[in-house]
N, C-alpha and C positions, 0 to 999 in steps of 0.2 A: 394736250392739257395746256394751258395757258401758262406763261412765264410766274406769274404770281403764284399760281397755283404749285408749279415745281418749285419755285422758291420756298414755298409755305412747308411745302412738304420736307425739303432738304431741312430746313430749319427744324421741324421737328424729329426728323429722323438722327440728326447731329445731337440732340438735347437728350434723347433719350441712349444712344451710346454713350457719351462722354458728360451727360448733366447739364444743366442749367449753365449759360456762361453768365458770370456775376462779376461786377465790378463796381468799384467803390470811388466815388467822386467827392475827395475831400476838401475843405475850404471852410474858412470862417462866414461866407454868403452874408456878409452886411453891409450893404443888402445883396439879393439873390437878383442879380442884373440879367439884362438881354444876352450878354454875354457867356453868363453860367448857361444861360438857357440852350442858347445855339450848341454848346460842347455837350449838353445833357441830350439834346436831341440826336445830334450824331452819334452818340453813345448807345443811343436805344435802338440804332440801326444794327449795331454790332452785339450788343449784349441783351442778355434776354431780362436782366434784372439789373439795376443800377441802386445802389446805396447813396444817397446825397448824404453824405458825412459832415455835421457840422462840428468843426473844431473848436473846443473851448480851452483858452489858457487859462491854467487855474488861479496863476498870477494877476492876470488881468479881470477876469469875467466873475461875477459871483451867481449864484444858482438861477436867481430871475430873469439875468439876461439869456441863461441859454434856453429856459423855458420861451422866453419871449421870441428868439430868434428862431427857435422851432415851430413855432405858432406862426410867424409870419411865412417861412418856407411851405409849410403845409398848406396855409391857404393859397398860396401862388401855385402849387403844386398840384393842388386838389383832383385834376382829370388827369392823373398817371396815377392812379392807385394800384394798380395791377403790376406794374414793372418797375415802379418807382418806390423805394422806402427812404424816407426822411428819420436820420436820428443823430443824436448828439453823442458825442463822445468826449471825454475828458482825460483820455491815456496817450500813449505813443500809439501812433497809426498803427504801427506793425503789430500792437497787442491788440487792438480795435480789429483788425484784418483776421488775428486768429481766432479773436471770438467768433467771428463769422464763420470762419473753417471749421472750428470745434462745434456750435450749433448745429451744422449743415454738414456736417464729415461723411454722411451716407450718401449725398446728394452731389456734392461739388467736391474737386479736389486743387482748385487754384480760384484764387481771385485776382484780378486786375485791379491796379490803380488809375484811372483816368485825370489828364489834366490837359487844360486850354494853353497852348502858346500864342501871344499875339505878336512879339517881338525876340531881339535877339538878348534885350533885357530878360525876360521870360526864360530864354533858353539857358542862360547862365546861372540863374536862379535853381531852375528843374536838373540841370547836371549835378548842383551841388546836394540839392533834396535827394534824387534818386542815389548817389553813392551813399549816402546817409542811410537811406531806407534798406538799401542795397547790404551795406555793413551789418545791418542788424538782422536780416532777413532775406537771403539771396535769393528765395522763390518767388519772390512778390515781383511781377512785372509791369512794366509802365504804358499803356496807349495814349498820344498824344494826340489832339485834336487843332487843327488850325480854325481861325473863324471860317465861316463858310461865306461872309460878307464882309467886303472890307470896311463898311461903315462901323462895323464892330471891334476893330483892332485898337482904339482908342479908350474903350470901356473899362473903368475897374472902380472896384467898390469906395476907392480912397476919391476918385473925382468925383464921385456922387455924392459921397457923404460932402465934400467941400463945396461943391455947386447948392446943395441941398441948404445950407448955412446961408447962403447969399438969395436962393430963387427955387424954393422947393418944387413948383410945379415945372421948370425947366428939366430939372433933376429926375422927376417921375418917367420923362420920355425914355430913359436909359432901363428903367424896371419893369421888369417881367411881370405882368400881371398888377400894375401899381394901382389900379381900382381897386382890387380887394383888400388893399394895405392902407387904404386915406393915406393921411397927413403921417402915419408911422411907418416910414419906409428904414429906418435903420436903427440899432442901438448906438445911443451917442458913445 
């Protein structure tokens, strides 16, 4: 039996014993860029399903912004329909995860949160983020991914938005599937 088939069989067997491995990838994704895609690709090697969870700050965003952001990410990730779900949430992340668990309580027992780490600055932020989430729900576990390519370390949504104000075409090279978005790569 080839290694691929052995690996595939082990994955199916483990899924039937413990249920599908589910992860939530939360973020603003404004825009969804190559760094985000890299983390998602790595996560799909570990998890059976990933929810790309677009967080909406109720104080900053309006309903049409969340719909537009969902539409953008959906158009970018259209080729991952079976293993990736794109959803918008406007509650605490812990509540969003609990909703997933409640909807699928017979299938899954645990949901992991996936995050990307580019630098020590990200690590400092993530330590505080993880501590806050753990204070609210100690059962939530985190999995962190480093960029698989050094050319992705500097990419951030805020850098792309700033670059786009001066040179939209240069900013597009950092956006995953930018051709599908045209000139509407982010919500101002």
